[in-house]
C-alpha positions as CSV (number, residue, x, y, z in Angstrom):
1,M,42.2,71.5,22.5
2,A,41.3,72.8,19.5
3,V,44.8,71.6,17.7
4,L,43.8,68.3,19.2
5,L,40.5,68.0,18.6
6,A,41.7,68.8,14.7
7,V,44.0,66.2,14.9
8,L,41.4,63.6,16.1
9,I,38.4,64.8,14.1
10,F,40.2,65.9,10.6
11,P,41.7,61.8,10.4
12,S,38.4,60.3,11.8
13,L,36.1,62.5,9.0
14,A,39.4,61.6,6.5
15,L,38.4,58.1,7.7
16,V,34.6,58.5,7.6
17,L,34.3,60.2,4.8
18,V,36.9,58.5,2.4
19,I,38.1,55.6,3.3
20,I,35.6,54.0,4.9
21,P,33.1,54.6,2.0
22,A,35.9,53.1,-0.2
23,I,35.6,50.0,1.9
24,I,31.9,50.2,1.7
25,E,31.9,50.4,-2.2
26,R,34.6,47.6,-2.7
27,R,32.3,45.6,-0.4
28,F,29.1,46.2,-2.3
29,A,31.0,45.5,-5.4
30,Q,31.9,42.0,-4.3
31,I,28.5,41.3,-3.2
32,E,27.1,43.0,-6.6
33,Q,29.6,40.2,-8.3
34,D,28.7,37.4,-5.6
35,Q,24.8,38.1,-6.8
36,V,25.7,38.1,-10.4
37,T,27.3,35.0,-10.2
38,Q,24.6,33.6,-7.9
39,F,21.9,34.3,-10.8
40,T,23.5,33.1,-13.5
41,Q,23.8,30.1,-11.9
42,I,20.3,30.0,-10.9
43,A,19.1,30.6,-14.5
44,Q,21.6,27.8,-16.3
45,E,20.1,25.9,-13.6
46,D,16.6,26.9,-14.5
47,L,17.5,25.7,-18.1
48,L,20.0,22.7,-17.3
49,T,17.1,21.0,-15.2
50,E,14.2,21.6,-18.3
51,E,17.3,20.1,-19.8
52,R,17.2,16.8,-17.8
53,R,13.5,16.7,-17.7
54,V,13.5,16.6,-21.7
55,A,16.5,13.7,-21.6
56,L,14.5,11.9,-19.0
57,F,11.6,12.4,-21.2
58,V,13.7,10.9,-23.9
59,L,15.3,8.1,-21.9
60,N,11.5,6.7,-20.8
61,F,10.3,6.9,-24.4
62,S,13.5,5.5,-25.9
63,Q,13.5,2.0,-23.7
64,W,9.9,1.1,-25.0
65,S,10.1,-2.1,-27.7
66,E,7.2,-0.4,-29.2
67,T,9.8,2.4,-30.2
68,Y,12.2,-0.2,-31.0
69,E,9.9,-1.8,-33.5
70,F,8.6,1.6,-34.9
71,A,12.3,2.6,-35.9
72,A,13.1,-0.9,-37.1
73,G,9.9,-0.4,-39.4
74,R,7.6,-3.2,-37.9
75,N,5.5,-1.1,-35.7
76,I,3.6,1.7,-38.1
77,I,1.0,2.7,-35.8
78,F,3.3,3.9,-32.8
79,P,3.2,7.6,-33.5
80,Q,-0.6,7.2,-33.7
81,S,-0.7,5.4,-30.4
82,A,2.3,7.1,-28.5
83,L,2.9,10.5,-30.1
84,V,-0.5,11.7,-29.3
85,P,-1.1,15.4,-28.5
86,S,-1.2,14.2,-24.8
87,T,2.6,13.3,-25.0
88,F,3.7,16.9,-26.2
89,T,1.9,18.4,-23.3
90,G,1.9,16.4,-20.6
91,G,6.0,16.1,-21.6
92,R,6.2,20.1,-22.3
93,I,7.6,19.2,-26.1
94,D,7.1,21.1,-29.4
95,Y,9.2,18.3,-31.9
96,V,9.8,14.7,-32.1
97,G,12.1,13.2,-34.6
98,I,12.8,9.4,-35.1
99,T,15.4,7.6,-37.1
100,S,15.8,4.1,-38.5
101,P,19.3,2.2,-37.6
102,E,20.4,3.5,-40.9
103,G,20.2,6.9,-39.9
104,Q,16.9,8.1,-41.9
105,L,14.5,10.3,-40.3
106,I,11.5,7.9,-40.5
107,T,8.8,10.7,-38.8
108,G,9.0,14.2,-37.6
109,L,6.0,15.6,-35.7
110,T,4.7,18.7,-34.0
111,L,1.8,19.5,-32.2
112,Q,-0.5,22.5,-33.9
113,G,-3.3,23.4,-31.4
114,D,-5.1,20.1,-30.7
115,T,-3.7,18.0,-33.4
116,V,-0.2,16.3,-34.4
117,V,1.2,17.1,-37.6
118,A,4.4,16.4,-39.8
119,A,7.3,18.8,-39.7
120,T,9.9,16.7,-41.7
121,D,12.2,20.0,-42.7
122,L,12.5,21.6,-39.4
123,V,13.1,18.3,-37.6
124,G,15.1,16.9,-40.0
125,T,17.4,19.9,-39.1
126,L,17.4,19.7,-35.5
127,M,17.9,16.0,-35.9
128,A,21.4,16.8,-38.1
129,S,22.7,19.0,-34.9
130,L,23.0,15.7,-33.0
131,P,26.5,13.7,-33.1
132,R,26.6,11.2,-35.8
133,A,27.2,8.4,-33.2
134,L,25.4,9.3,-30.1
135,P,27.5,8.5,-26.9
136,P,26.0,5.9,-24.3
137,G,24.1,8.6,-22.7
138,G,22.6,10.6,-24.8
139,A,23.1,14.0,-26.2
140,S,21.4,17.2,-25.4
141,G,22.1,20.9,-25.8
142,V,20.5,24.0,-27.1
143,V,21.1,24.8,-30.9
144,Q,19.6,27.6,-33.1
145,V,17.6,27.1,-36.3
146,Q,16.1,29.8,-38.5
147,G,16.3,32.6,-35.6
148,T,15.0,30.5,-33.2
149,P,16.7,28.8,-30.2
150,Y,15.7,25.3,-29.6
151,L,16.4,23.1,-26.6
152,L,16.8,19.4,-27.5
153,A,17.9,15.9,-26.5
154,G,18.4,12.3,-28.2
155,R,19.1,8.9,-27.8
156,T,19.6,5.7,-29.0
157,I,16.3,3.4,-29.0
158,T,17.0,0.1,-27.5
159,R,14.4,-2.7,-26.4
160,D,13.1,-2.8,-22.6
161,D,16.0,-4.7,-21.5
162,G,18.0,-1.9,-22.8
163,S,19.8,-4.6,-25.9
164,G,19.9,-3.2,-29.4
165,D,20.5,-0.4,-31.6
166,G,17.2,0.8,-32.9
167,G,18.0,4.3,-34.5
168,V,17.2,7.8,-32.4
169,L,14.9,9.3,-30.7
170,M,14.7,13.2,-30.3
171,F,12.4,15.5,-28.6
172,A,12.5,19.2,-28.7
173,R,11.2,22.6,-27.4
174,A,11.1,26.0,-28.4
175,L,13.2,28.7,-26.4
176,N,11.0,31.4,-27.5
177,P,10.3,34.2,-25.1
178,Q,7.3,33.1,-23.2
179,A,8.6,29.3,-22.8
180,L,11.9,31.0,-21.6
181,D,9.9,33.0,-18.8
182,Q,8.2,29.9,-17.8
183,L,11.4,27.8,-16.8
184,M,13.5,31.1,-15.2
185,H,12.8,31.6,-11.5
186,R,13.1,35.2,-11.4
187,E,11.3,37.0,-9.1
188,K,11.4,40.7,-10.9
189,T,15.2,40.1,-9.8
190,F,16.3,39.8,-13.6
191,T,15.3,38.9,-17.2
192,A,16.9,36.5,-19.5
193,R,17.2,35.7,-23.0
194,I,19.1,33.7,-25.3
195,T,21.8,35.2,-27.9
196,T,24.5,34.4,-30.3
197,V,27.9,33.6,-29.2
198,T,30.4,36.6,-29.2
199,T,33.9,36.0,-30.5
200,G,35.6,34.3,-27.8
201,G,33.1,32.5,-25.9
202,T,32.1,33.6,-22.4
203,E,32.6,37.9,-21.5
204,A,33.1,39.2,-18.2
205,P,29.5,41.2,-16.5
206,T,29.4,45.4,-18.4
207,F,28.0,47.3,-16.2
208,T,26.0,50.5,-17.1
209,P,24.5,52.5,-13.7
210,S,21.2,51.0,-13.9
211,T,22.1,47.5,-14.9
212,V,24.7,44.6,-15.2
213,N,25.1,42.4,-18.2
214,A,26.1,38.7,-18.0
215,M,26.7,36.2,-20.6
216,T,27.1,32.3,-20.5
217,P,27.5,29.9,-23.4
218,L,25.4,27.4,-23.6
219,L,26.5,23.8,-24.5
220,A,25.1,22.8,-27.9
221,P,24.5,18.7,-28.5
222,N,27.5,18.8,-30.8
223,G,30.5,20.9,-31.6
224,P,30.8,24.7,-29.9
225,P,28.5,26.5,-28.3
226,Q,25.8,28.6,-30.7
227,L,24.3,30.4,-28.0
228,A,24.7,32.5,-24.9
229,L,22.3,33.1,-21.7
230,Q,22.2,36.6,-21.5
231,L,20.9,37.7,-18.1
232,T,20.0,41.5,-17.3
233,I,20.3,43.0,-13.5
234,P,19.1,45.6,-11.9
235,R,22.2,47.2,-10.0
236,D,20.1,47.2,-6.7
237,M,23.2,46.6,-4.8
238,Y,25.2,49.4,-6.2
239,S,21.9,51.8,-5.7
240,A,22.2,50.8,-1.8
241,A,25.5,51.1,-1.6
242,Q,25.5,54.9,-2.9
243,A,22.9,55.5,-0.9
244,T,24.6,54.4,2.0
245,V,27.9,56.2,1.2
246,F,25.5,59.3,1.5
247,Q,24.1,59.1,4.7
248,L,27.5,58.2,6.4
249,K,28.5,61.1,4.2
250,V,26.1,63.2,5.8
251,V,25.9,61.8,9.5
252,A,29.6,62.6,9.7
253,A,29.2,66.0,8.1
254,L,26.4,67.0,11.3
255,F,27.9,64.6,14.1
256,T,31.2,65.2,16.2
257,L,33.8,62.4,16.6
258,L,32.2,60.5,19.2
259,T,29.1,60.5,16.3
260,A,31.7,59.2,13.9
261,M,33.2,56.8,16.5
262,T,30.1,55.2,17.6
263,F,28.8,55.0,13.8
264,M,32.2,53.3,12.8
265,L,31.1,50.5,15.7
266,F,27.6,50.2,14.5
267,L,28.8,50.1,10.6
268,N,31.3,47.7,12.0
269,R,28.6,45.1,13.4
270,R,25.9,45.8,11.3
271,V,27.5,45.8,7.9
272,L,30.9,44.5,7.8
273,R,30.4,41.5,10.0
274,V,27.2,41.0,8.2
275,L,29.3,41.0,4.7
276,G,32.0,38.6,6.1
277,N,29.5,36.4,7.3
278,Y,28.2,36.5,3.8
279,V,31.1,35.9,2.0
280,Q,31.5,32.9,4.1
281,D,28.1,31.3,3.9
282,T,28.6,32.1,0.0
283,Q,31.6,29.7,0.0
284,R,30.1,27.3,2.3
285,I,26.6,27.0,-0.1
286,A,29.1,25.8,-3.2
287,R,30.2,22.7,-0.6
288,D,26.6,22.5,1.1
289,P,23.5,23.3,-1.5
290,G,21.4,22.9,1.8
291,H,23.3,25.9,4.0
292,R,21.5,29.3,3.6
293,L,22.7,32.8,4.6
294,D,21.7,34.8,7.8
295,G,18.4,36.5,6.7
296,Q,17.8,37.8,10.2
297,N,19.5,41.5,9.2
298,R,16.6,44.4,8.5
299,T,18.7,45.9,6.1
300,E,19.1,45.4,2.7
301,L,21.1,43.2,3.0
302,G,18.7,40.8,5.1
303,V,16.8,41.4,2.0
304,L,19.3,40.2,-0.2
305,A,19.9,37.4,1.7
306,R,16.5,36.4,1.9
307,T,16.0,36.6,-1.6
308,I,18.7,34.4,-2.3
309,N,17.8,31.8,0.3
310,D,14.2,31.9,-1.7
311,L,15.9,31.4,-4.3
312,L,18.0,28.5,-3.9
313,D,15.1,26.6,-1.7
314,H,12.9,27.1,-5.2
315,L,16.1,25.6,-7.1
316,Q,16.3,22.8,-4.7
317,G,12.4,21.9,-5.2
318,R,12.9,22.3,-8.8
319,E,15.1,19.4,-8.5
320,A,13.2,17.7,-6.3
321,Q,10.5,17.7,-8.6
322,L,12.5,16.8,-11.8
323,R,14.0,13.7,-9.9
324,E,10.4,12.2,-9.0
325,Q,9.3,13.6,-12.4
326,G,12.0,11.0,-13.8
327,R,10.6,8.1,-11.3
328,R,7.3,8.5,-12.8
329,D,5.2,7.4,-15.8
330,E,3.7,10.7,-17.7
331,L,0.2,8.5,-17.8
332,T,-0.1,6.9,-15.3
333,G,1.3,8.4,-12.4
334,T,3.2,5.2,-11.3
335,Y,6.6,4.5,-11.1
336,S,8.5,4.3,-14.5
337,R,11.3,1.3,-15.0
338,A,13.8,3.5,-14.3
339,G,11.8,4.6,-11.0
340,L,10.8,1.5,-9.7
341,T,14.7,0.1,-10.1
342,E,16.1,3.2,-8.3
343,L,13.6,2.8,-5.6
344,L,14.0,-1.3,-5.2
345,R,17.4,-1.7,-5.9
346,E,18.8,-2.0,-1.9
347,D,15.0,-2.8,-0.6
348,P,15.3,-6.1,1.0
349,T,11.3,-6.4,2.1
350,I,10.1,-7.0,-1.5
351,R,9.0,-10.8,-1.9
352,S,7.4,-11.2,-4.9
353,A,6.5,-9.7,-8.3
354,L,3.7,-9.5,-10.8
355,L,4.2,-8.4,-14.9
356,V,0.7,-8.0,-16.1
357,E,0.6,-6.9,-20.0
358,V,-2.4,-6.4,-21.9
359,P,-2.3,-8.4,-25.4
360,R,-3.1,-7.0,-28.2
361,L,-2.9,-3.4,-27.6
362,Q,-2.6,-2.3,-30.7
363,E,-6.1,-3.9,-31.9
364,L,-7.7,-2.4,-29.2
365,S,-6.4,1.1,-30.0
366,G,-7.3,0.2,-33.8
367,L,-11.1,-0.6,-32.4
368,Y,-11.3,1.8,-29.6
369,G,-8.9,4.7,-30.3
370,S,-6.2,5.6,-28.6
371,P,-8.1,7.8,-25.8
372,F,-9.4,4.4,-24.5
373,V,-6.0,2.7,-24.8
374,D,-4.7,5.5,-22.4
375,R,-7.4,5.5,-20.4
376,L,-7.2,1.4,-19.8
377,I,-3.8,1.3,-19.1
378,S,-4.5,4.3,-16.3
379,E,-7.7,2.2,-14.9
380,L,-5.6,-0.8,-14.7
381,A,-2.9,0.9,-13.0
382,G,-5.2,2.4,-11.0
383,R,-6.5,-1.3,-10.4
384,L,-2.9,-2.0,-8.4
385,Q,-2.7,0.9,-6.5
386,Q,-5.8,0.1,-4.6
387,L,-3.7,-2.9,-3.4
388,G,-2.4,-0.8,-0.4
389,P,1.0,1.2,0.5
390,D,2.8,-2.1,0.8
391,H,2.4,-2.9,-3.2
392,V,4.5,-0.6,-5.0
393,V,3.3,-0.6,-9.0
394,G,5.1,0.5,-12.0
395,R,4.7,0.8,-15.9
396,L,7.3,-1.0,-17.5
397,S,6.2,-0.7,-21.3
398,S,3.4,0.7,-23.3
399,N,0.9,-2.3,-22.6
400,G,3.0,-3.8,-19.2
401,L,2.4,-3.0,-15.8
402,A,4.4,-3.9,-12.8
403,L,3.1,-5.0,-9.1
404,I,6.2,-5.3,-6.6
405,T,5.0,-6.6,-2.8
406,R,6.4,-5.9,0.4
407,L,6.7,-7.5,3.4
408,P,4.4,-8.0,5.9
409,A,1.6,-8.3,2.6
410,T,1.3,-10.9,0.1
411,T,-0.1,-11.3,-2.9
412,D,-2.6,-14.2,-4.6
413,P,-1.7,-13.6,-8.3
414,L,-4.9,-15.2,-9.3
415,A,-7.1,-13.1,-7.5
416,V,-5.1,-9.9,-8.3
417,L,-5.9,-10.8,-12.2
418,K,-9.2,-11.7,-11.4
419,G,-10.1,-7.8,-10.0
420,L,-7.8,-6.3,-13.1
421,E,-10.2,-7.7,-15.8
422,R,-13.2,-6.4,-14.5
423,P,-15.1,-5.4,-17.2
424,F,-14.3,-1.5,-18.7
425,A,-16.9,1.0,-19.4
426,L,-17.6,2.3,-22.5
427,R,-20.2,4.6,-24.0
428,E,-22.0,1.7,-25.8
429,G,-21.6,-0.7,-23.1
430,E,-18.5,-2.5,-21.4
431,V,-15.2,-4.2,-22.7
432,T,-13.7,-7.6,-21.1
433,L,-10.5,-8.0,-21.3
434,K,-8.3,-11.1,-20.5
435,L,-4.6,-10.7,-19.2
436,V,-1.8,-12.4,-19.4
437,A,0.5,-12.1,-16.4
438,G,3.8,-13.4,-15.0
439,F,4.5,-14.0,-11.2
440,S,7.8,-14.6,-9.4
441,Q,8.0,-15.4,-5.3
442,S,11.0,-15.4,-2.7
443,A,10.9,-16.5,1.0
444,Y,14.2,-14.4,1.6
445,P,15.3,-11.3,0.0
446,V,16.1,-11.7,-3.2
447,P,17.2,-8.6,-5.3
448,F,14.5,-6.6,-7.4
449,S,16.7,-7.2,-10.8
450,A,16.6,-11.3,-10.3
451,L,12.9,-11.4,-9.1
452,Q,12.3,-8.9,-11.9
453,R,14.0,-11.6,-14.5
454,Q,12.0,-14.4,-12.6
455,A,8.8,-12.8,-12.9
456,F,9.3,-11.6,-16.9
457,L,10.8,-15.9,-17.3
458,A,7.3,-17.0,-16.3
459,L,4.9,-13.9,-18.2
460,Q,7.0,-14.9,-21.5
461,H,6.3,-18.9,-20.4
462,A,2.8,-17.6,-20.4
463,M,2.7,-16.1,-24.0
464,D,4.3,-18.7,-25.3
465,G,2.1,-21.2,-24.1
466,K,-1.2,-19.2,-24.6
467,E,-1.7,-19.7,-20.9
468,H,-3.5,-16.8,-18.3
469,L,-1.0,-16.9,-15.7
470,G,2.7,-18.0,-15.3
471,I,4.4,-19.0,-11.8
472,F,8.0,-18.9,-12.0
473,N,10.2,-22.3,-10.9
474,E,13.3,-23.6,-11.5
475,E,11.7,-25.7,-14.5
476,M,11.3,-22.3,-16.4
477,L,14.6,-21.0,-16.0
478,R,16.1,-24.5,-17.3
479,R,13.3,-24.1,-20.6
480,S,14.6,-20.4,-20.6
481,Q,18.4,-21.3,-20.6
482,Y,17.5,-24.2,-23.1
483,G,15.6,-21.3,-25.1
484,H,19.0,-19.1,-25.1
485,T,20.9,-22.0,-26.0
486,L,18.1,-22.7,-28.9
487,E,18.4,-18.9,-30.0
488,T,22.1,-19.1,-30.3
489,Q,22.2,-22.5,-32.0
490,L,19.3,-21.4,-34.6
491,Q,21.9,-18.6,-36.1
492,G,23.4,-20.8,-37.9
493,A,21.1,-23.1,-38.4
494,V,20.3,-22.5,-42.2
495,T,24.1,-22.3,-43.2
496,R,24.4,-25.8,-41.6
497,N,21.9,-27.7,-43.3
498,E,20.2,-28.0,-40.5
499,L,16.4,-27.2,-41.4
500,S,14.4,-29.1,-43.9
501,L,10.9,-29.3,-45.2
502,M,8.5,-31.9,-44.6
503,Y,5.0,-32.0,-46.5
504,Q,1.4,-32.6,-45.6
505,P,-0.9,-33.6,-48.1
506,I,-4.3,-31.6,-48.8
507,S,-6.5,-33.5,-50.5
508,D,-10.5,-33.9,-52.6
509,V,-13.1,-35.1,-49.9
510,L,-15.0,-36.8,-52.8
511,T,-11.7,-38.1,-55.2
512,G,-9.0,-38.6,-52.6
513,Q,-6.9,-37.0,-54.9
514,W,-4.3,-34.7,-53.1
515,V,-4.4,-30.9,-54.7
516,S,-1.6,-29.6,-52.6
517,L,1.0,-29.9,-49.9
518,E,1.5,-27.6,-47.0
519,A,5.1,-27.2,-46.0
520,L,6.3,-27.7,-42.6
521,M,9.7,-26.9,-41.0
522,R,12.1,-29.3,-39.4
523,W,15.1,-28.6,-37.3
524,Q,17.8,-31.5,-37.0
525,H,20.5,-30.2,-34.3
526,P,23.8,-32.9,-34.1
527,Q,23.8,-32.3,-30.2
528,L,20.5,-31.4,-29.4
529,G,18.3,-33.6,-31.8
530,T,15.2,-32.8,-33.1
531,V,13.4,-29.6,-31.9
532,P,10.1,-29.3,-32.7
533,P,8.6,-26.2,-34.3
534,S,6.3,-25.2,-31.4
535,T,9.8,-24.9,-29.9
536,F,11.8,-23.0,-32.3
537,I,9.5,-21.1,-34.2
538,P,8.8,-18.9,-30.8
539,V,12.3,-18.3,-30.1
540,A,12.8,-17.2,-33.8
541,E,10.6,-15.0,-33.9
542,R,11.1,-13.3,-30.3
543,S,15.4,-13.3,-31.4
544,G,14.3,-11.6,-35.2
545,Q,15.6,-14.7,-36.9
546,I,12.2,-15.5,-38.5
547,Y,13.0,-13.3,-41.0
548,Q,15.7,-15.5,-42.3
549,L,13.9,-18.6,-41.5
550,G,10.9,-17.5,-43.4
551,D,12.9,-16.8,-46.5
552,W,14.5,-19.7,-46.3
553,A,11.6,-21.5,-46.2
554,L,9.6,-19.5,-49.2
555,Q,12.4,-20.3,-51.0
556,T,13.0,-23.8,-50.5
557,A,9.1,-24.4,-50.9
558,A,9.1,-22.5,-54.3
559,R,12.1,-24.5,-55.4
560,D,10.5,-27.7,-54.4
561,I,7.1,-27.4,-56.2
562,Q,8.8,-26.4,-59.0
563,E,10.8,-29.6,-59.6
564,A,7.7,-31.3,-58.1
565,R,5.8,-30.5,-61.2
566,A,7.9,-32.1,-63.2
567,L,5.9,-35.2,-61.8
568,W,3.2,-34.1,-60.6
569,P,1.5,-30.9,-63.1
570,E,-0.9,-29.9,-60.6
571,A,0.9,-29.3,-57.5
572,H,0.6,-26.4,-55.6
573,V,1.8,-25.8,-52.2
574,N,1.3,-24.0,-48.8
575,V,3.4,-21.7,-46.7
576,N,2.9,-20.5,-43.5
577,V,3.1,-16.9,-42.4
578,S,4.6,-16.0,-39.4
579,P,3.0,-13.2,-37.5
580,V,6.4,-11.4,-37.2
581,Q,6.6,-11.8,-40.8
582,L,3.0,-10.3,-41.9
583,L,3.6,-6.8,-39.7
584,M,6.7,-6.0,-41.6
585,P,6.2,-3.3,-44.0
586,D,7.6,-4.5,-47.1
587,F,6.2,-8.2,-46.4
588,A,4.4,-8.7,-49.5
589,G,7.0,-6.9,-52.4
590,R,9.9,-8.9,-50.2
591,A,7.8,-12.2,-50.7
592,L,6.7,-11.6,-54.4
593,K,10.8,-10.8,-55.3
594,I,11.8,-14.0,-53.7
595,L,9.2,-15.3,-56.1
596,A,10.6,-13.7,-59.1
597,D,14.2,-14.1,-58.4
598,L,13.4,-18.0,-58.1
599,G,11.4,-17.7,-62.0
600,V,8.6,-19.6,-59.9
601,S,5.0,-18.7,-60.7
602,P,3.3,-16.7,-57.8
603,T,0.0,-19.1,-58.8
604,L,1.9,-22.3,-57.7
605,L,1.7,-20.9,-53.6
606,T,-1.3,-20.4,-50.9
607,F,0.5,-18.4,-47.9
608,E,-1.4,-19.2,-44.7
609,V,-2.1,-16.7,-41.7
610,T,-4.0,-17.0,-38.7
611,E,-7.1,-14.8,-37.3
612,S,-4.9,-13.2,-34.5
613,T,-1.8,-12.1,-37.1
614,V,-4.3,-10.4,-38.9
615,M,-6.0,-8.6,-36.3
616,Q,-2.6,-7.3,-35.1
617,N,-2.7,-4.6,-37.5
618,V,-6.1,-5.0,-39.7
619,D,-4.9,-2.2,-42.4
620,L,-1.6,-3.7,-43.0
621,A,-2.2,-7.3,-43.0
622,C,-5.0,-6.5,-45.8
623,R,-2.7,-4.6,-47.7
624,H,-0.2,-7.1,-47.7
625,L,-3.0,-9.9,-48.5
626,T,-4.3,-7.5,-51.4
627,Q,-1.2,-7.2,-53.1
628,L,-0.2,-11.0,-52.6
629,R,-3.7,-11.9,-54.1
630,G,-3.3,-9.2,-57.0
631,A,-0.3,-11.2,-58.2
632,G,-1.9,-14.8,-58.0
633,V,-1.2,-16.0,-54.4
634,R,-4.0,-17.4,-53.0
635,I,-4.8,-16.6,-49.0
636,A,-5.7,-19.4,-46.7
637,L,-7.1,-18.2,-43.0
638,D,-5.3,-21.1,-40.7
639,D,-6.8,-22.2,-37.8
640,F,-10.1,-20.8,-38.0
641,G,-12.6,-21.8,-35.0
642,S,-9.9,-22.3,-32.7
643,G,-10.5,-19.0,-30.7
644,H,-13.6,-16.5,-30.8
645,S,-13.3,-16.4,-34.6
646,S,-16.2,-14.3,-35.8
647,L,-17.9,-15.2,-39.4
648,S,-17.9,-11.3,-40.2
649,L,-14.2,-11.7,-41.1
650,L,-14.4,-14.4,-44.1
651,T,-16.7,-11.3,-45.8
652,E,-13.9,-8.3,-44.9
653,L,-10.3,-10.3,-45.2
654,P,-9.5,-10.8,-48.7
655,L,-9.5,-14.6,-48.8
656,D,-9.5,-17.7,-50.7
657,V,-9.6,-20.9,-48.5
658,V,-10.8,-21.2,-44.8
659,K,-8.7,-23.7,-43.0
660,L,-11.2,-25.2,-39.9
661,D,-9.2,-26.2,-37.0
662,R,-8.8,-29.3,-35.5
663,S,-10.6,-28.5,-32.5
664,F,-13.4,-27.2,-34.4
665,L,-14.0,-30.1,-36.5
666,R,-13.3,-32.6,-33.6
667,E,-16.1,-31.0,-31.2
668,G,-18.2,-29.9,-34.5
669,I,-18.7,-33.7,-35.9
670,Q,-20.9,-34.2,-32.6
671,D,-24.5,-32.8,-32.9
672,T,-24.0,-29.7,-30.9
673,A,-24.1,-26.3,-31.3
674,R,-20.5,-26.4,-32.6
675,G,-21.6,-28.8,-35.0
676,A,-24.2,-26.4,-36.5
677,L,-21.9,-23.5,-36.1
678,L,-19.3,-25.9,-38.4
679,R,-22.5,-26.3,-41.1
680,N,-23.0,-22.5,-41.1
681,T,-19.3,-21.8,-41.7
682,I,-19.0,-23.8,-44.5
683,R,-22.4,-23.1,-46.5
684,L,-20.6,-19.1,-45.6
685,A,-17.7,-20.2,-47.5
686,R,-19.5,-21.8,-50.1
687,D,-21.9,-18.7,-50.4
688,L,-18.7,-16.4,-50.4
689,D,-16.7,-18.6,-53.1
690,L,-14.1,-19.9,-50.3
691,A,-12.6,-23.2,-50.6
692,T,-12.8,-25.1,-46.9
693,V,-10.1,-27.2,-45.8
694,A,-10.8,-29.2,-42.4
695,E,-7.7,-30.2,-40.7
696,G,-6.7,-32.8,-38.3
697,V,-8.8,-35.8,-40.4
698,E,-8.1,-39.1,-38.2
699,D,-10.2,-41.3,-39.7
700,A,-12.9,-42.6,-42.4
701,G,-15.6,-41.2,-40.0
702,M,-14.4,-37.8,-40.1
703,L,-13.6,-38.0,-43.5
704,Q,-17.6,-39.2,-44.3
705,R,-19.0,-36.5,-42.0
706,L,-16.9,-33.9,-43.9
707,Q,-18.5,-35.2,-47.1
708,E,-22.1,-34.7,-45.6
709,L,-21.5,-30.9,-44.9
710,G,-20.0,-30.1,-48.2
711,C,-16.3,-29.6,-47.0
712,E,-14.2,-29.3,-50.2
713,Y,-10.8,-30.9,-48.9
714,A,-9.4,-32.5,-46.2
715,Q,-5.5,-32.8,-44.2
716,G,-4.6,-35.1,-41.3
717,Y,-3.4,-38.4,-40.2
718,H,-6.1,-40.5,-42.3
719,V,-4.8,-38.3,-45.4
720,S,-1.1,-38.4,-44.5
721,R,1.5,-38.3,-42.2
722,P,4.1,-35.2,-43.0
723,D,6.7,-36.8,-45.1
724,Y,10.1,-35.6,-47.0
725,L,9.0,-34.9,-50.7
726,E,10.6,-37.3,-52.8
727,D,9.2,-40.0,-50.6
728,L,5.4,-38.2,-50.8
729,L,6.1,-38.1,-54.7
730,A,6.9,-41.8,-54.8
731,L,3.8,-42.5,-52.8
732,R,1.8,-40.9,-55.1
733,T,2.9,-42.3,-58.1
């Protein structure tokens, strides 16, 4: 019996003391290896989640036309209006860099305390880490500069509609220990740091008695990885395995074969089966991220399962939060352009779209400051959101909002605009704005993208016609198609000699002698016929062709007036300046270079600008006008009195001439308040040593009235209709 018992017990003891511990240790080693893999994946996903967030932040900013205009050198106040402290803190970024389409660094900024300051050298180094030619989806990754790791993302700058190539926008975040600690969901399960990549790239985990060290390379935006993510993980599973084996050996030494067999049965049910299930669950999680481990076990294995489940839940929550943030505008909390598209792409219930823009937003920023503009946009978005759950609100650009209406709700665009234009409170009082909007609706399901395009056409129609609200119809579509045809045909109009200049004289009110000629552009297309300037000039401004047309008009007028002086030695010429031209950073220098290349004296020219043009960027406009006047060019304020003109403007701008708008003149001839304002304007201009020109003089009665008011010069059909230069010179002689 003893021998039999020994034969039965000793193999069992050997099984319990040697074989089973070895199996358990291998099982725990596999679990520990899976744990290392899981924690490494979680840490990598945390870092990748932050990289995606920064990339989405870059995507949102890179699709703003304001960013595109700044990269092209035409929107110089963009950093002050958009790259403010709230952009850095709200977007959780440390550095911003923007290059021109030619690859030159335009601006490099960082936030120090509450102030945005220049960081040109560091930003230039970070920008150099991006690929020379960015892929369509941009580039992102982790690089190290001067011993500090940075997570950065760059993307090509486009217009709102995704067209154009306006340079590169980059956002970067320093991955210092504090930032890395905020990103990682550790729950004291591991520690993470970023170190340089060792030769050979990925290394196998290294094990010490108390910790496991795992290192994974981090992708760089360009070229091979520079850095790696190193995790230090406590060997809790190893300690648990050692403790379990020790307990087994103690129990095996104290109990009999029956105890050993009972323990083996318990081990099979409570440990090995759980381990096998965990392995299967781990493999299933790789296919189905929503699956979770069985955490009902009350041992260390159950604690591990619940910990892993918590980590997975947190990771999925972070991913969902990131997706939602990518769909939202940082300032207003409404949907971004990409968020609206994603939300409404397959929605059959949408029936109308209202696009609202705040005109002259840069002027408001200059008058009241960027915080007021941010508050204004936020309050406008809030007013739209008050319309109810059947309306979806989005921010499409820095000054543009969208209201999308779903069934069963309807939208009255005029009523919405009236509600939006309620006065905005300021510390000093109230500000009232006049918004411009485009509206499109359909009685049957229409794709969101088509409805948005229709509303944009209506908005563009309203802005071109200086109207309050544009409502889409088929005529607008035809006009848009016609405008596209004009834009295409206008590209070669200069080289095909389809453009010409006509001139309208400006005469002395007392003597009737002509003192100058205003150059007026005309387009005669072989198929389209005569295209009015009021039709093709806005097309040229939107498409950017106004720069070429403006240069051509200045060159042609300068040559013509130089030739005309052979017959008319006192001849001068007035040239109109488009708002788009005046807001170019190098406009004054460019215009003076054209005159210098032609050998034409600047004193022969007068540049005509409108009040609304100057007010879009007063500082830049005044610098241009001052430089031009210093060279001898005279400056005329055109269309004065056509809107809410301010007499104080005459004292603030560098001017030589004030041109009174025809509507101002027509109403001012009567003995009304406008008449008193007309008299005061002429008197103030005379006191300021400014010449006055009345536009739209149509009969002798108007001319006589101008003489009585003391106006010096007149222009209109009563003086002469626009004509070609040679015909006007023949009439004069």
